[in-house]
N, C-alpha and C positions, 0 to 999 in steps of 0.2 A: 650169266644167270639163266638166260633163256635156254641155253644148251643144257645146263644142269637140270632144269625143270623137264625138258624133253626126255633126257636120259632117265630121270626118275619115273616119269609117267610111262615111258616105254617099258621099263623094267616091271613096274607094277601091273601093267597090262598083260605082260607075259606070265607073271606069277598068277594073276587072276584067271587067265585063260587055262593055265595048267590045272588049276584046282577045280574047275567047273565040272569036269567029267560029263555025266549025263544030265546035270542040272540045267535048268533054263537060264539063259544069259541074263545078266543084270539089266535092270530097267535103265534107260538112258539118263533119267534124272539122278539115279544113284551114282553113275559114272561121273556126271557133271559135278555132283557134290563132292566126290572124291577128288576130282581134279582141282576144284576150288580150294579144298582143304590142303592139298599138297602145295599148291601155289602160295597160299597164305603162310603155311609153315616155313617154306623156303624164304619168303619175304621176311618173316620174323627172324630167321637165322642170319640172313644177310645184314639186317639192321643191328642185331646183337653183335655180330662180328665187326661191323663198322664202328659201333660204339666202343668196343674194346681197342680198336686201332686208334681211335680219337683219344682215348684215355692214355694210351702208350705215348702218342705224340705229345700230348699236353704234359705228361710226366717228365719228358725229356726237353720241354720248352722249345720244341722244333717249330719252325714256321714252314709248313709243307703246303704244297698245292695239291688239290684233289681234282682228279678228272671225272668225267661223267661215268666212267666204268668203276670208279672206286679206288683207282691207283693213287697212292700218295707219293709225292716226289719232292725233293729239294736238291738244288745244286750246292754242294759243299765247297767246291773249289773250281774256279773257272780255268779252263785250259786256254791254249793259244790258238786253237783251230777255229776256222770260220765255217766249216762244213758240218752239216747235220746228216745223219744217216737217212737214206731214202729206201723205199721198197726195193727188195732184191739186191741190195748192196751187202757185201761181206763185211762184218765188223769183228773186231777183236777187243776183248775186255778183260780187265783184271776184276776180281770180285771176291766178296765174302757173302755167304748166304747163311742167315741164322733165323731162328724162331723168335717170337715175341718174348719168350722166357729167357733169351740170351744164349740158347744152345747153338753153337756153331755147327752147321751141317756140312758145308763145302766151302773151299776157298781155292783161289788160283795159286796161293803159296804152296799148297799141297798138290793140287791137280793140274796146275798150269793154266795159262790164260784160255778163255773160251772164245771160240769163233762160231759165228752163226750168220745165216743169211736172213736179213730183216724181212719179216712177213712170210717166210717160207719154212724155215727149219722147225722141227718139232721140239720147241722149248716153251716155257711159260708165256702165255699170251700177254701178261703184264710186262714182261721183259721186252717183247716186240714193241709194245706201246711206249714204254718208258724211254727206251734207247733213242727214240726220235726227238726227245727233248734235249739231248746232249750234243755238244760240239766236241771235236777231237780234243782230247786232253782233259775234258771236264771230269770231275768226280762228283758223284751224287749218291743219295740214299733213296731207295724205292721201298715202299711197303706194298706188297701185293696181297690183297685179300685172297682167300682160298680159291674163289672162282676164277681168279686170274693167275693162280699158281698151279697147284696139283689137285685141287678139287676134293671130291668125296673120297678119293682113294689114296692120296699121298703119292710119293714117288716109289713106294715099295722098298725103300731103303732107309734113309735118314729123316725124311720129311713125312710126318704122320698125316692121316686123313684130316680134312677140313682145317688145315693149318695156314695161317697167314705167314708170309715169309718176308724177311728184310734183306734187301740187296744193298751192299756197299759196293759201288761199282765205279770203275774208271774206263772211259772210252779211249782205248789205245790207238786204234786206227780204223779207217773206212776205206774199202776198195770196191 
C-alpha cells in the first residue's frame, strides 16, 4: 500500500510540475492537503476491496487466515512434506488464477507449472508471501488483494487494473 501511495504521489507531482509553466509553485499547505487527500482515498479503496474479499470468503463459507498485508489463505489439502520454502529457494507450483467474479485467467493445465525464486523473482508479492505458509505437497487457496497482485495497472493481459486474484495452488517442490 505504501508503494502504491508513493507511486501515485510521484505521478501527481510530475503532472503538477508539468502544468505549472511560469506560474508560481503551490503553497506547501496545498501540497500537504493533496497528499492527505490521496492517502485517505487510497485507504478507503483498500478498505472497500478488503470488505469485498471478506464478503466473497463468507459467501463460500471459507475459514481463511488473514495476514497483516491483507493476504487471505487457507490450506485445502495437507501434503506429506515437512519443508517450507525459504528466501531464495526455487519452488515449483501448479496453479489456477482467477478473479473474484470466477473468470479463469491462467492455469498450469494450460501454461505448465510455474517456477520462481522465493523473494526474488518478479511475480506477485502476495504469492511470495503465501508460498511460505505451505509445505511440499500442500494445496491452498490464496486471495491476493490488488496491492499484493497487479495493482493499479493489472498485468496488461488477462488481469484488469485494481483486481483481487484467487490462487488455487499446490506446492510441488522446493530446491
